[in-house]
N, C-alpha and C positions, 0 to 999 in steps of 0.2 A: 607419455604421450599419458599427463594427469585424464582420472576419474571425469564423465562431463560433472558429477553434484561435486565434483572439489574445487568448481571453478562460480559458484550458486554464491552472491553478492545479494544485501536483503538492500534498497534499493529505496523504500518508503514504506514506512506502517503505518496507515490509519487506526483511531482510538476516537472514542466519545467515552467521555462521564457529564454529568450534571452534581448540579449543586440546588437541588430543591428550588430553586425560590427566583424569578420573576430580576431584572437586574436595568436600573436606568443606563445605557450604552452611553450616553451622551454622558456622563456625568461621571464615568468608568475611564473611558478618554480623557479625563481634562487629570483625573486622577493617578492617571498607572504611566507614566512614562514610556515611549519608546511606546508606545499603541495605537496605531494605526486604526479611525472610525473616518468612512466616509457611504453614507449607510445610500447615499443619492447612485452608489455604486453595486454594493454590496452589501449587506443584512447584519450580518455581524461585524463585531469590532476583533481585528489582527492582529494581536500583540505576536511577537517571536523572543526564543529562549535562544542564548548565544551559546551556550555549554548546557545541556548536550542543544545543535541544531536542532530544532521543529518550530514551527510554527503553530499556536491555538485558535480559533476562532471561537467569539464565547461569543451567544446569543441573547438578540431582551431574554430569552423561554426562561433559560440558566445552564442549556446546554451546554454546554464545549466540545472541541471536535482535534486532538491533534495530530498534526500533519509534516508530512518534514523526517520526521524521525529514521536513524535509517538499524534502531532495532525495537522491543516493546518495554527494554532493560529507560530504552533513551528515552521510549514514551513517558513513561512513571514517572523518571529524577523531572521530565517538563511539565510534565500536571502539576507535580510535589509541587517545585514552581510556583506554577499558577497558584496554583491553593493558595501557598503564601503567598500569597504580592495580596492576594484578594482575604483574606480576616488575616493583613497588615493593613487594610483598607474598610477595618467592624467590619467586613462583610462572612456571615454563618459558615464554614464551610463544612462537615462531617471530616473527623480523623480521616478516613480513609473511602472515601467517595469509590461506589464501582466503575471500574473500567474495564470498556469492550475492543475487545480490538475488532475491526470488521476489516479489514484490509491488510495485504501483508502481497509487497511489491520486490518482485524477484528476476538481481537476471544470472542468467548461466552462458556457458560456451557450450554447443556439443560438438563438437573442435576437429568439426569434416562440416562439408558448403552442402545444404540442402539442394533435394530435387520437390520441390514447391510443388508440381503440379502431377505427378505422381503418388506422396504425398497425400493429397486432396483423396486423388482413389482411394491409393492402401489406406490411411484412416476415415474411409467411409464419409458420403455427403454430410446425412443427418449431422455430424459430428459437427463438421467445416464449417467456414467460410472464406471461400481465398476467388481473392481478384483481385490481381494483378496492378489494374489500368486505379483501382482506386484506396488501394493497400498494399506497402512490397511485404509483406507481411500474412500470413496462415492463421489463423485464425479458428483453433479445437480448443473446444468445452471439454473439459476428461470429468469425467461422473467418483473416480477415485485414484487422489481425494478429489473434492468438488473444486478444479480452480479451473479458472482460461488459462492456454499455453502460443501464448505469439512467437509461430517461430519462422526466420527469414532464410536465406538460402544461405546466407554467411557461415551455417549453424550457429547462430547468438540466439537464442530463446528472449521469450521474457512470461516468465512466473506471474501471475493476476488471483483475488479471490480467496490463494491463500488465510486463515484463520490462526492458523503454527505455524512456529517459523520450519519441521519440519516439514509440511505439505508442500513448501518449492523440495525439498530432497526425494522425498514420494514421487513426485512427479514427474522430477529428469531422472529418474530409476525407474518410473512407466511404461515415460515419452522413448526412450533410447531403447528397450524390448520389444516394443512398437515400432518401432523403426527397421529394428536391426531384426523382423521375424517379419519383415516386407520387405529385408534386403535396400533399404536403401539406403543403409549406414555405409559407407567405403570408403 
C-alpha cells in the first residue's frame, strides 16, 4: 500500500497578476482570436491556452486571474503566452509581472474508508463542518498548513487553500496523524 501523500494530484492552480493599466475589453475581444467576452454573463474576457491548458480571466482594470492550470509552472507558462499576445497587440506589459498564487487545489486518497461521524467529533467541532444532508463530505479547517480539507467516507480527500505545492503534502501528513491518533484509520 502506498502512502497517502504519494497519491496527491494537483487539480487546479489559481493565480493572479496585473498589467497595471486599464483595458478596452471590447476591442481586445475583437483582436484576440478565441477570446470570449460576454459582459452580460461575466465582467471579464476569458482567454484559454491549450498548451498548457488554462484559462485567463482578463478584467478591464488590467487584473488577470489564471485558473485551471495543473502546476505553478503551467500558470507561469500560460500567463507568459497571454503577456506575449498582449504585447503583440501593442499593449505594454512589464518584462516579468508579479504572479501571486492564490489557491492550489489538490486531491489525495487515504486508502481507507472513513467514519465521518466519529471524525466530526474527534477532530473538534470548532474546526469541522459536517452536515451529510447538505454535503456528503466533512469540511475540516486546518491551521498548519492553513488549508481546508474535504474528507469523504471513501477515504478520498480534497485539499484547498494551499499557496505552495508542499502545503498539500503537509496537510495529508497532518490529517493522517490526527486520524490515526483518534484510532479511526483502520
